[in-house]
Every structure is written in structure tokens, then in C-alpha cells.
C-alpha positions in Angstrom: -26.1 54.8 6.4 -24.4 54.7 3.0 -24.4 58.1 1.3 -22.7 58.0 -2.1 -22.1 61.0 -4.3 -21.9 59.6 -7.8 -19.9 62.0 -9.8 -18.8 62.5 -13.4 -19.5 64.6 -16.5 -22.7 64.4 -18.6 -22.8 61.0 -20.3 -20.4 59.3 -17.8 -23.1 56.7 -16.9 -24.2 58.0 -13.5 -27.9 57.2 -14.1 -27.2 53.7 -15.3 -24.9 52.9 -12.4 -27.2 54.6 -9.9 -29.9 52.1 -10.8 -27.6 49.2 -10.1 -26.3 50.7 -6.8 -29.9 51.4 -5.8 -30.9 47.8 -6.3 -27.9 46.1 -4.7 -27.6 48.3 -1.6 -31.3 49.3 -1.3 -30.6 53.0 -1.5 -32.7 55.9 -2.6 -31.5 57.4 -5.9 -31.8 61.2 -6.2 -30.9 62.6 -9.5 -31.0 66.4 -9.6 -31.6 66.3 -13.3 -34.6 63.9 -12.9 -35.9 66.1 -10.0 -35.7 69.2 -12.1 -37.4 67.5 -15.0 -40.2 66.3 -12.7 -41.1 69.7 -11.4 -44.4 71.1 -12.6 -43.4 72.8 -15.8 -45.7 75.7 -15.2 -44.3 76.4 -11.7 -42.0 79.5 -11.3 -39.3 77.2 -9.8 -39.4 74.9 -12.9 -39.3 77.8 -15.3 -36.4 79.4 -13.4 -34.4 76.1 -13.3 -35.1 75.4 -16.9 -33.9 78.8 -18.0 -30.4 77.7 -16.8 -30.4 74.0 -17.7 -31.8 74.4 -21.2 -28.6 76.3 -22.1 -26.4 73.7 -20.4 -25.7 76.0 -17.5 -25.9 75.1 -13.8 -29.0 76.0 -11.8 -27.9 78.4 -9.0 -26.8 76.8 -5.7 -29.6 78.2 -3.5 -32.4 76.8 -5.8 -30.6 73.4 -6.3 -30.0 73.0 -2.5 -33.6 73.9 -1.6 -35.0 71.3 -4.2 -32.6 68.6 -3.1 -33.2 69.0 0.7 -37.0 68.7 0.0 -36.4 65.6 -2.1 -34.2 63.9 0.5 -36.7 64.7 3.3 -39.3 62.5 1.5 -37.2 59.4 2.5 -36.6 59.5 6.3 -36.2 55.7 6.7 -33.7 55.2 3.8 -30.7 53.0 4.2 -28.8 55.6 2.3 -28.9 57.9 -0.7 -27.1 58.0 -4.1 -26.6 61.7 -4.9 -26.5 61.7 -8.7 -25.6 65.1 -10.2 -25.2 66.8 -6.8 -23.2 68.5 -5.5 -22.0 70.4 -8.5 -20.2 73.2 -6.7 -18.2 73.4 -3.5 -21.0 75.5 -1.9 -23.4 72.7 -2.7 -20.9 70.2 -1.2 -20.6 72.2 2.0 -24.4 72.6 2.2 -24.8 68.8 1.7 -22.3 68.1 4.5 -24.3 70.5 6.9 -27.6 69.0 5.9 -26.4 65.4 6.5 -24.7 66.4 9.7 -28.0 67.8 11.0 -29.5 64.4 10.2 -26.7 62.5 12.1 -25.0 61.2 9.0 -22.4 62.2 6.4 -21.2 61.5 2.8 -19.6 58.1 2.9 -17.8 58.4 -0.5 -17.6 60.2 -3.8 -17.4 57.8 -6.7 -16.1 59.7 -9.7 -16.6 58.1 -13.2 -13.7 59.1 -15.4 -14.5 59.1 -19.1 -12.7 60.8 -22.0 -14.5 63.8 -23.6 -15.0 62.2 -27.1 -16.6 59.1 -25.5 -19.0 61.4 -23.5 -20.1 63.2 -26.7 -20.7 59.9 -28.5 -22.7 58.5 -25.6 -24.8 61.7 -25.3 -25.7 61.8 -29.0 -26.7 58.1 -28.8 -28.8 58.9 -25.7 -30.5 61.7 -27.6 -31.5 59.2 -30.3 -32.9 56.7 -27.9 -34.5 59.0 -25.2 -35.5 62.0 -27.2 -33.7 64.4 -24.7 -33.1 67.5 -26.8 -30.3 68.7 -24.5 -28.3 65.6 -25.7 -28.9 66.2 -29.4 -27.2 69.6 -29.8 -23.4 69.4 -30.0 -23.0 73.0 -28.9 -25.1 72.4 -25.7 -23.2 69.1 -25.1 -19.9 71.0 -25.3 -21.2 73.7 -23.0 -22.4 71.1 -20.5 -18.9 69.4 -20.6 -17.2 72.8 -20.3 -19.4 73.8 -17.4 -18.6 70.4 -15.7 -14.9 70.9 -16.2 -14.8 74.5 -15.0 -17.5 74.5 -12.3 -18.2 71.0 -11.2 -14.9 69.0 -11.5 -13.3 71.0 -8.7 -15.8 69.5 -6.2 -13.8 66.3 -6.4 -11.0 68.1 -4.6 -13.4 68.9 -1.8 -14.0 65.2 -1.2 -10.4 64.2 -2.0 -9.3 66.4 1.0 -11.7 64.5 3.2 -10.3 61.2 1.9 -13.6 60.2 0.3 -12.8 60.4 -3.4 -12.7 57.2 -5.4 -12.0 57.4 -9.1 -13.4 54.7 -11.3 -12.6 54.0 -15.0 -15.9 54.7 -16.6 -15.0 53.2 -20.0 -15.8 49.6 -20.9 -18.8 47.4 -20.5 -21.6 48.5 -18.2 -21.2 45.3 -16.1 -17.4 45.8 -15.8 -17.9 49.4 -14.6 -20.6 48.2 -12.1 -18.2 45.6 -10.8 -15.5 48.2 -10.2 -17.9 50.4 -8.3 -19.3 47.5 -6.2 -15.8 46.4 -5.3 -14.9 49.8 -4.0 -18.1 50.1 -1.9 -17.7 46.6 -0.5 -14.1 47.3 0.5 -15.2 50.3 2.4 -18.2 48.6 4.0 -16.0 45.7 5.3 
């Protein structure tokens, strides 16, 4: 089973690359952002999650873990999973390891897309124009999301580095070039 944690700051291209990974390797793509956005907006859980994410802050670990485990359990026959936007804290990474261990599998690798901050801001503003996502239109929220990533999420890479599972990919350049870099790393590991 191929379990890939696709990692990087907001605007790094995780969603775009996840779709390509999903297609090539026949994986399930689970984006915590998409899962949160698909919750019934009138549910207490959605309101609670939105109260954090609307400000660019992380949703607390216990809520995120519960939602993710429910989502993964919907796909018992999957060839593997792309975890996009999860884990975002070391506690979430440990919870994911335990959850997968109980299912007889583990995280295969963490692919970290490395993109300079100014490029991230540019991409997010362009995405706001094309998608209508309000959280991508406000430069203050964008900066808070990047700061939150740098302070709270980026350290998760060390968790996987210690396990020998961290692979850093240059996330700048053409989308196809970035995809090729990712595919090459996965294919090396699979062979």
C-alpha cells in the first residue's frame, strides 16, 4: 500500500499534484481542506472547524484526527492514500502512524513541496481570482496561513525525516516538471 503525505505550505501545489498522483498510482486523495469544506455548514463540527480555518488558524488536533479517520475508513479497499494537508502537527503525525499501524500499513513517504514565500502569495492571490476562495484573497489571512505553516506545521517534516521518509521536491517551475520530479521519487522507492 502506498501512503503518501503530500506536504507544503498553502499554495505549494498540493491539490494539483495530488490529482496527478491519484490518477497515476490509483490512490485515494484525502485533502483535509476539502473534507472540512464539504462538512454540512450547519453542523456544529463544521462551525467549530470554520471558526479556526476562517482566520487562517489550524483546526485543533482532536477534531482534525476524528474527521480524517472517518474519511479514510470510507475507502477500505484503496491501493493507498494521498494525505494532502495532514498531518499538520506532530501529534497528528503520531496519530496517523497509530491509525495506519492498526490497519496493518504505514506512511510510505512524505513528499514536501518547497516553494519560496513570495511565490506562494502570488499563487494564492491568483487562485482566489480563479476559484473565488475568500481565504486566498486577503493578504493578511494568507500571511497568517504561511506563518502558521512555518511555526506549527513545518516541524512535522522533522518527524518524517527522523524516520527516513522525507523527500523534498523543488515546487517551482512548470506543473509537469514538478509532477515528473515527484513521480521519479515514488518510482525509485517502489522499485
